[in-house]
C-alpha positions in Angstrom: 0.0 0.0 0.0 2.5 2.6 -1.2 -0.1 5.2 -2.0 -2.0 4.8 1.3 -3.9 7.9 2.2 -5.5 7.4 5.6 -9.1 8.4 6.3 -9.4 10.3 9.5 -12.5 11.2 11.4 -12.3 14.1 13.8 -15.2 14.6 16.3 -14.8 18.3 17.0 -16.7 20.2 19.7 -18.6 23.2 18.4 -17.1 25.8 20.8 -13.4 25.1 20.6 -12.1 22.5 18.1 -14.5 23.2 15.3 -13.9 27.0 15.8 -10.1 26.3 15.7 -10.6 24.4 12.4 -12.6 27.3 11.1 -9.9 29.7 12.2 -7.3 27.6 10.4 -9.4 27.9 7.3 -9.9 31.6 7.5 -6.1 32.1 8.1 -5.6 29.8 5.0 -3.6 27.3 7.1 -3.9 24.1 5.3 -4.3 20.7 6.8 -4.8 17.3 5.2 -8.1 17.0 3.3 -8.4 13.4 4.4 -9.5 14.7 7.9 -13.3 14.6 7.9 -14.7 16.8 10.7 -17.9 15.9 12.4 -19.2 18.9 14.4 -20.7 18.0 17.8 -22.1 20.2 20.6 -19.6 18.8 23.1 -17.1 16.0 23.2 -19.0 14.6 26.1 -21.6 13.5 23.6 -19.2 11.2 21.8 -19.7 7.7 23.1 -17.4 4.7 22.6 -19.8 3.3 20.0 -19.4 6.4 17.8 -15.6 5.9 17.7 -15.9 2.2 17.1 -18.5 2.7 14.4 -16.2 5.2 12.6 -13.5 2.5 12.6 -16.0 -0.2 11.5 -17.0 2.0 8.6 -13.4 2.2 7.4 -11.8 5.2 9.2 -8.1 4.5 9.6 -7.9 6.8 12.6 -10.3 8.8 14.9 -9.7 11.7 17.2 -11.9 13.6 19.5 -11.0 17.2 19.7 -12.5 19.4 22.5 -12.0 22.3 24.8 -8.9 22.7 27.0 -9.0 20.7 30.3 -11.0 22.7 32.8 -12.6 25.0 30.2 -15.4 22.8 28.8 -18.4 24.8 28.0 -20.5 22.0 29.4 -18.6 21.7 32.6 -16.8 18.3 32.3 -17.7 16.9 28.8 -14.1 16.8 27.7 -13.2 14.8 30.8 -15.9 12.3 30.0 -14.7 12.1 26.4 -11.1 11.5 27.5 -12.3 8.6 29.7 -14.2 7.1 26.7 -11.2 7.5 24.4 -9.0 5.7 26.9 -11.6 3.0 27.2 -11.6 2.5 23.4 -7.8 2.5 23.3 -7.8 -0.4 25.8 -10.4 -2.2 23.8 -8.5 -1.8 20.6 -5.4 -3.1 22.3 -7.3 -6.2 23.4 -8.4 -6.7 19.8 -4.7 -6.6 18.7 -5.1 -3.2 17.0 -2.9 -0.2 17.6 -4.4 2.0 20.4 -2.8 5.1 18.7 -5.5 4.9 16.0 -7.7 6.8 18.5 -6.8 10.0 20.4 -8.2 12.8 22.5 -6.9 16.3 21.8 -7.6 19.5 23.7 -7.5 23.0 22.2 -9.1 26.4 22.5 -11.0 28.2 19.8 -8.1 30.5 19.0 -5.7 27.6 18.2 -6.1 27.4 14.5 -2.4 26.7 13.9 -2.5 23.9 16.5 -5.5 22.3 14.9 -3.8 22.2 11.5 -0.6 20.9 13.0 -2.5 18.2 15.0 -4.4 17.1 11.9 -1.1 16.8 10.0 0.7 14.9 12.8 -2.2 12.5 13.4 -2.4 11.8 9.7 1.3 11.1 9.5 1.0 8.8 12.6 -1.8 6.8 11.0 0.1 6.6 7.7 3.0 4.9 9.6 0.5 2.5 11.2 -1.0 1.6 7.9 -4.6 0.9 6.9 -7.4 0.0 9.3 -7.2 -3.8 9.9 -10.8 -4.1 8.7 -9.8 -2.8 5.3 -7.0 -5.3 5.1 -9.4 -8.2 5.9 -12.0 -7.0 3.4 -9.3 -6.6 0.7 -8.1 -10.2 1.3 -11.7 -11.5 1.1 -12.3 -9.6 -2.2 -9.0 -10.9 -3.7 -9.9 -14.5 -2.7 -13.4 -14.1 -4.2 -12.0 -12.8 -7.5 -9.4 -15.6 -7.9 
């Protein structure tokens, strides 16, 4: 998979991470186009099933981006999200997957440069890990069916 371009899903809170992504765009700071942003009211609304569903549907990596620790607009939503991300990481490890495929990132609304840099670094990390194991299994099944 020389030409592997990872598909990244970013669950971004409306108040901070999504605004930071918007700021990056308005400052014309580019970040990889393979990062698909899903705007959510608060990272506390992201459940483990949402992260796992993104991976099941073919995302190579998923990150949850929310407010800075202690600055959540919904009190402790980002703390709940961090706990859920850590839970998913442990679950992935039990499955034999790389837990680094999932991450929690905190930022403020004014951190457009940080958002862009984080998107780039996360994409590079996932490129090194390679495709989502589900894609590899499905590719093998399709090749066997053709032959």
